[in-house]
C-alpha positions in Angstrom: -52.7 27.0 68.9 -48.9 27.2 68.4 -46.6 25.9 65.6 -44.1 23.3 66.3 -40.5 24.3 65.7 -37.3 22.4 65.4 -36.1 19.5 63.3 -38.1 16.8 65.0 -41.8 17.3 65.0 -44.3 14.8 66.6 -48.0 14.0 66.5 -50.1 12.8 69.4 -50.7 13.9 73.0 -48.0 14.5 75.5 -48.2 16.1 79.0 -51.7 17.5 78.2 -50.6 19.0 74.8 -52.0 17.8 71.5 -49.4 17.7 68.6 -50.8 17.4 65.1 -50.2 18.3 61.4 -52.3 20.4 59.0 -51.1 20.4 55.4 -47.6 19.5 56.5 -47.3 22.1 59.2 -46.9 21.0 62.8 -49.1 22.5 65.5 -49.5 22.2 69.2 -52.4 23.1 71.5 -53.7 22.3 75.0 -55.6 19.0 75.1 -59.3 19.0 76.0 -62.3 21.1 75.0 -65.2 20.2 72.8 -68.2 18.2 73.8 -68.0 14.9 75.5 -70.7 12.2 75.5 -71.9 13.0 79.0 -72.5 16.6 78.1 -74.4 15.6 74.9 -76.6 13.3 77.0 -77.4 15.7 79.9 -76.8 19.4 79.1 -80.0 21.4 78.2 -78.2 23.3 75.5 -77.5 20.0 73.7 -81.2 19.1 73.4 -81.2 19.9 69.6 -78.2 17.6 69.1 -79.9 14.8 71.0 -83.1 15.2 68.8 -81.1 15.2 65.6 -79.1 12.2 66.6 -82.2 10.2 67.5 -83.9 11.0 64.2 -80.7 10.4 62.2 -80.4 7.0 63.9 -84.0 6.1 63.0 -83.4 7.1 59.3 -80.2 5.0 59.3 -82.1 2.0 60.5 -84.8 2.4 58.0 -82.3 2.8 55.2 -80.5 -0.4 56.2 -83.7 -2.5 56.4 -85.2 -1.1 53.2 -82.0 -1.7 51.3 -81.9 -5.3 52.6 -85.5 -5.8 51.7 -84.7 -4.7 48.1 -81.6 -6.9 47.8 -83.3 -9.4 45.5 -83.4 -6.5 43.0 -80.2 -4.6 44.0 -78.0 -7.6 44.3 -74.8 -7.0 42.4 -75.5 -3.3 42.0 -72.5 -1.1 43.0 -72.9 2.6 43.6 -71.0 4.4 46.4 -73.6 7.2 46.4 -76.6 5.1 47.1 -76.2 5.2 50.9 -75.9 8.9 51.1 -78.8 9.5 48.6 -81.1 7.1 50.5 -80.2 8.9 53.8 -80.9 12.3 52.3 -84.3 11.0 50.9 -85.4 9.4 54.3 -84.3 12.5 56.3 -86.5 14.7 54.0 -89.5 12.3 54.3 -89.1 12.1 58.0 -89.3 15.9 58.2 -92.8 15.7 56.7 -94.0 14.1 60.0 -95.8 17.1 61.5 -97.5 15.0 64.1 -94.6 13.7 66.3 -92.4 15.9 68.5 -89.0 16.8 67.3 -86.6 14.0 68.1 -89.4 11.5 67.5 -90.4 12.2 63.9 -90.7 9.0 61.8 -90.3 8.1 58.1 -93.5 6.0 58.1 -95.6 9.0 59.3 -93.9 11.2 56.6 -95.1 8.7 54.1 -98.7 9.2 55.1 -98.4 12.5 53.1 -98.8 12.6 49.3 -95.5 14.5 49.1 -93.6 11.8 51.1 -95.0 9.0 48.9 -94.1 11.0 45.8 -90.5 11.5 46.9 -90.1 7.8 47.6 -91.7 6.7 44.4 -89.5 9.1 42.3 -86.3 8.2 44.0 -83.7 6.9 41.6 -82.2 3.8 43.1 -80.3 3.2 39.9 -80.0 6.7 38.2 -79.7 7.3 34.5 -81.2 4.0 33.4 -83.1 5.0 30.3 -84.8 1.6 29.7 -86.1 1.6 33.3 -87.4 5.1 32.8 -89.3 4.0 29.7 -90.8 1.0 31.5 -91.8 3.1 34.4 -93.5 5.7 32.1 -95.4 3.3 29.9 -96.3 0.2 32.1 -99.5 -0.1 34.1 -99.9 -1.6 37.5 -103.3 -2.7 38.9 -103.4 -3.1 42.7 -106.6 -5.3 42.6 -105.0 -8.0 40.5 -101.4 -6.9 41.2 -100.8 -7.4 37.5 -98.1 -5.2 35.7 -98.7 -4.9 32.0 -96.9 -3.2 29.1 -97.6 -3.3 25.4 -95.4 -2.8 22.4 -92.5 -0.9 23.9 -89.7 -0.5 21.4 -86.4 -1.5 23.0 -84.1 -1.9 20.1 -82.8 1.7 20.5 -81.6 1.3 24.1 -78.0 0.5 24.8 -77.1 -2.7 26.6 -73.9 -4.3 27.9 -71.7 -5.9 25.2 -72.0 -9.5 26.5 -75.8 -9.3 26.9 -78.1 -11.3 24.8 -81.3 -11.0 26.8 -83.0 -8.8 29.3 -85.0 -10.0 32.3 -87.9 -8.1 33.8 -89.4 -8.9 37.3 -92.1 -7.4 39.5 -92.1 -7.3 43.3 -94.9 -6.3 45.7 -93.7 -5.6 49.2 -95.4 -4.8 52.5 -92.9 -2.7 54.5 -93.4 -1.7 58.1 -91.4 1.5 58.5 -91.8 1.5 62.3 -91.2 -2.2 63.2 -88.7 -2.4 60.2 -90.1 -5.8 59.0 -91.1 -6.6 55.5 -92.6 -9.3 53.2 -91.9 -9.5 49.5 -93.5 -11.5 46.7 -91.8 -11.6 43.3 -93.1 -12.6 39.9 -91.4 -15.0 37.6 -88.9 -13.2 35.4 -89.8 -12.5 31.8 -86.9 -12.8 29.3 -86.6 -11.0 26.0 -83.8 -11.0 23.4 -82.2 -7.5 23.3 -82.5 -7.4 19.6 -86.3 -7.6 19.9 -87.9 -4.7 18.1 -90.6 -4.3 20.7 -91.9 -6.2 23.7 -95.2 -6.8 25.6 -95.6 -8.6 28.9 -97.7 -9.2 31.9 -96.1 -9.8 35.3 -98.0 -11.1 38.4 -96.4 -12.2 41.8 -96.9 -15.7 42.8 -98.9 -14.6 45.8 -101.2 -11.5 46.0 -99.9 -9.1 48.7 -102.5 -7.2 50.8 -100.4 -4.5 52.5 -100.9 -4.2 56.2 -98.4 -1.4 56.4 -97.0 0.5 53.4 -97.2 -1.2 50.0 -94.3 -0.9 47.6 -94.3 -1.9 43.9 -90.8 -2.7 42.7 -89.7 -3.1 39.0 -86.4 -4.9 38.4 -84.4 -5.1 35.2 -81.3 -7.2 34.6 -79.2 -8.2 31.6 -78.2 -11.8 30.9 -75.9 -13.6 28.5 -77.4 -16.9 27.3 -75.1 -19.4 25.6 -76.5 -22.8 24.6 -79.3 -22.6 27.1 -76.9 -21.6 29.9 -77.9 -18.3 31.5 -75.3 -16.0 33.0 -76.4 -13.0 35.1 -74.6 -9.7 34.4 -74.1 -7.1 37.1 -73.9 -4.1 34.8 -76.8 -1.7 34.0 -79.1 -3.1 36.7 -82.3 -1.2 37.0 -84.5 -0.9 40.1 -87.4 1.5 40.5 -90.6 1.9 42.5 -93.8 2.1 40.5 -96.1 2.9 43.4 -96.2 3.5 47.1 -99.5 2.8 48.9 -100.7 3.4 52.5 
């Protein structure tokens, strides 16, 4: 690698030489080197790279499909870290697959372990949401009836967005195929409560009972609303989404 000298400095490739800048300093070096796609596909010493790429691609597909499946709850939620955090979670869960050969490990098999299910259930889709954390801690979900119940939770001490007048709470039960990447979701009617309520109690049941064929996910969603003269306006701030249970 050599430095460029002279008044005029260039960037790009010319006559087999790469010209580029690092922190304002011009450099030049012979073009070429590194790994090309053919070498990655064929060379034995690139086997680990191929394995990692295959598993990373699988986790990326799962992340995309899971996020889309949760969109009825995540709609309007903005967090630039969510993609990276979900990928990190799924890569960790995938590594719990001790059955498949390296390069073919799968998230769904990782979720067959208690640790995998715990990691997914505890994942913070919407971090630092204190009211969601309180709901998750004190509510009870029954798989047989698929009823979510909560009694006498005091909400008056929780902060809410300034325009908000009401909070809406909904339950979703999903059957997610982590291999075929298909899903079905049933959502309960939304329960509304005034944010100045001292305490709230509710029962939520989906319109249709879901008998999971693959992996069952229980989703709790919280949104704030502004109600003016019976007109309801959805707010996209302080959205809360969490998993109450993961069942295989």
